[in-house]
N, C-alpha and C positions, 0 to 999 in steps of 0.2 A: 222647807223640803224635808220629808221624814227621814230619819236616820235608820240604817240597817235594812235598807230596801233589798228584797230578794226578787231578782229579775230573770225572766226568761226572754231569750232571743232566738228567733228562727230566721234564717237567711244571712248569717253572719259573713258568709263568703261573697256576698253581692256588694254592689256599690254603696247603697244606703246602709245595708246591714254592717258592713265593715266599719263605717264611720260611727254606727251606733255602738258597736262593740268597743272600739277605741275610747270613746267617750264614757260609756258606762264603767269600763274598768278603771278609768281615772277619777271617777266621781267618788268623793269621800263618803257620800250618803248611801252608796251602794255597798252592800255586804257581800253578795255573791251574783255572779251572772251565769245562769245555766243556758248553755247554747245547744240547740238541736241542729244537726247538720247532716247532710247526705254523704259528706266526706270528712276526714279528719282535718282539723285546723293546723296551721303551720306556726302557732304561737302558743305560749303558756303564760300563765299569770296566777298568782296566789288567789285571785277572786274568781278564776274562770273554772268552771265545771262543764266540759264539753263532752257531748255524747253523739255518736254516730248512730243514726236511727233509721228505720223505714217508717216513713210518714203515714203510710197505710195501716200501720199496726204499732202505734205509739206505746211505749211502756208508761206505767204511772209516774207522774211528775212529783217532784218534791214540793213542799210548801211554798207558795208564791205570793207576791204582793202585786206585780205588774208584769205585763209581757209586751213584746214588740214583735210584729209579723212583717218581714221583709223578703219572704220567699217570692221568687218570680223567675219566669223564663220568657222565651219567645216561641212562637209556633215553629219558626225556622230551626232553632235549637232543639226543641222537644221533638220535632218530626211529624207531628199531627196536631189537630185541634183537640183530640181526646187526651193525647200526652200533655199538651198545654194545660188543659183543664185540670188534670190530675195534680199539677203543681200549683198553679195559681189559684184554683178554687179549692180542690179536696184537701191538699196538704195544709193550706192556711187555716181552713175552717177546723180540721182535725186539731191543730195545735191550739186554736182559740178555745175549742171545747175542752181539751185536756187542761189548759191553763185555768180556765174557769173552775174546773172540778178540783184543781189543786189550790184554790183559794184566791187567785188573781182576780182583782176587781177593776183594774185599770188596763187598758189595752191601747197600743198604737199600731195603727195599720198603714202600711204603704200601699196605696191604690193607684190610680192613674187619672189624669185629666180626661174628661169625657166619659167616665164610669157611669153606666146607666143600664140597670137590669132590663130595660125594655128596648135597648139599642139594637139596630139592625146589624151593627158591626160586631162581629164575634168577640174580639178582644175587649171592647168596651162593655159588652153584655156580661161577660164573665167577671169582670171587675165589679160591675154594678151588683151582680147576684151575690158575690162574696160580701160586699158591704152590707146588703140587706141580711144576709144569713148571720153575720157577726152581730149586727144590731139586735137581732132576735134573741141572742143568748143572755142578755140582761146585764152587761157590765155597768158598774156604777159611772165609769167614765170611758168613753170611746172616742179616740182622736184618730180621724181619718185623714191622711195626707194625700192630696191628688196633684202630684207633680206633673209638669210637662215633660219635654225631652230631658232625660237626665245626662249630666256632664260629670265625667270621672275617668280614671285611667283603668280600663278593663284588662289591659295587657298586664298590669301588675298583680291583678287577681287571677291570671291564667285563664281569662275569659276571652272568646273570640271578639274581635272589634265589631261593632255594629255600624255599618256605613251611614246609616241614617243620623245617627247621633254625631258622627264626624262632620257630615255636610251641615247638619244643623247648627253645629258650634261655629263653623267658618261663617255661615250666613248670619248668625246672630251677632257675630263680631262686627260685621260691616253694616248691617241693617238694624242693630238694636234700638236706636231712637224711633224707628218706625214700626216696631213690633209691639203690640199691646203687652203689658207686663205679665198677664196671666199665660201668654203663649211663648214667652221667652224660655229657651233652654235653662234649666236650673241645676246647679251644683248638687251632688248627692250630699255633700256636707251640709248644705243649707236645709235640706229635707230632714236629715238626721237631727240637726240642732233644734229645728222647730218641734219635732216630736218629743225630744227630750225636755224641752222647755214647758210643753203643755200637758203632757200625760200625767206627770205627778200631782198636778193641781187642779186638773180639768173636773167639771161636773157635768154629767150628761153626755150627750153626743156633740162633738165639735168637728166640723169640716174645715180643713185647711187647703185653700186653693193655692195654686202655684205662686201667684203673685204675692200673696201673704207670707210666703215662706222665702222670698228672695232676700239673700243677704246683702 
C-alpha cells in the first residue's frame, strides 16, 4: 500500500460514504482525505479537509492520488427523474472529471446491481450510463462496486428510512439460504471495505458484484 495517499471522497454523508470516510481517516497510509459534500459534516479530524460545494460548479481540487464516488439519492427523495439524474449521474461525473484533472488515477465508484446503460429501467440506465462515462475518462484503475440492497442505519445519518431496505432485510434474515448470494442484501460496510481493498492496487477496470463483496 502506498504511503501518504491523497484521497478525495464525495458522498461521505451516505451509508457507504460514511463507512469509507471512517476507514480512510483511520488508515495510516492516507495523508489527507478531501471531502466534497452538499452539507457540512458533523465530524472533525486532523486528516479531514471538508468542503461544502455546488456539484454543478466545482472549484479546482488539490493534488490527488485516488478518489471515491458514493453520491446517490432516490427518485422519491430527489422529487423527479431529472433531479435524480442530477445527483447520481451529473454530480458523480463532475467529481470524477475534477479528480482526474487534479491528478487522481485511481477511482472507486459505488454503482448498483443491474446497472446497464441500455436498460429500460430508468434507475439502472442512469447507473449504467455513469459507469460508461467514467470509464471513458481514462483512469489507470477503476473499481466499480455493484451492491444489491444496502443495509445500514440511515436514521443515524439523518436520512429518511427506505421501506424497501427494511423489508428486504427482514426477508433476507428468514430466506437467506434460499436467496442467491448476488441478490442478498449487503451491508454498506462490506461495500466500503471491498472498495478500499481493491482501489489502491487495481489495474484497469474491475467490477465487483454484490456476492463478491459479501463479508
